[in-house]
N, C-alpha and C positions, 0 to 999 in steps of 0.2 A: 894752306889756304887758299892762296892765289889760284891753285890749281884748280881746288873746286868751284871758284867763280869762272875760271875759263870754260870748264866742261859747260856749265849750264849755257853761256854765250854760244857755245859751237851748238848745243841740242837746241836753242831757240832758233839760232840761225838756219839749222836742217830742218826745222820745224815748217818756218816761213819759207823755206824754197820747195819743200813737198808741197805746200797749202798751193804757194804760186802754181807750180807745175800740174795739181790737180785741177785748178781753176780753168788753167789754159786746154788741158786736156778735154775736160767738160763741154766746154765751147766749141771746141773742135767738133765733136761728137753730136752737138745740138746742132750744130751748121752742117756738119754731113747728112745727117738724119732730116733736115727740113729739104737739103738740095734732093736726096733720094726721092722723098716724098712726092715733091713736086715736079720732079724732071721724068720721071719715068711710069706717071699713073696711066697715060694713055697707051704704052707700049705693054706694060703689065696686064693692063684691061683686055689689050687685043690678044695679050699671047695667053690669058685664061680663058677666053670665050672660045678661041682654036683649040685648047687643050679637050674642053668638054665637051664643044659641038661635032668635034671631028668622032667622037665615039661610037659606033653604029651599035644597032642594039636596042635603044632606047626612044622613047617618045620625043617630039619634041619638046612638051610641057616637062617631061620630067628632067630632061635638060637642065631646061630652063630654072627649075627648083633648086637643082645642085649649082649651076651657074650663078644663081642670089646669093647662095651659101658660100661658096669659095670667096666672091666678091667682097665680103662682108669678113672673111677669115683669111688675114695674109697669109700666116703662116701656113694654113692647112694646103692654100693655094700653090703656094712656091714649092710644097712638097710634092701635090697634084701635077704640076706642070713638067715635073722632072721624071715622075713614073713611065713604064713600058704602059704601051695601049691595052695590055690584058690586065695590069694593075689599075688602071684608069677605069676600066668598066668592073673589076671587081669593087672597087672602092664608092663607084656611083650605084650599083646594089647594093653593098650595105647600108651606103647613106640612105636609099630610097626607102629600104627595109626597115631603118630604125624609125624613118618619120611616119611611116605607115603604119606601126606597132605603136607609136605613142598616139596616132591620131585615132585607131581603133581601139586605144585602152580611154579616152576620154568620154 
């Protein structure tokens, strides 16, 4: 009988420890996210701008349309920045083709 009570206390202590650990971890992640979004906006915007505007073969208007999309879609922008220049050109062409097809269908 005493063993059952002791087991319950261990489980409760384990659950409380887990809750405390998860709470601390969640707070750390929130702090990191806030620091990243505040600290790197200007640098990220500059990198995205350069990654788009350095691609040759597109009008400035088309590049600005793509830049606008990437500035609103961080995940896509992060991938775009890492692409080779040939892949950037392909991505831009596909993105513009999708927009034109959508516009023509309206």
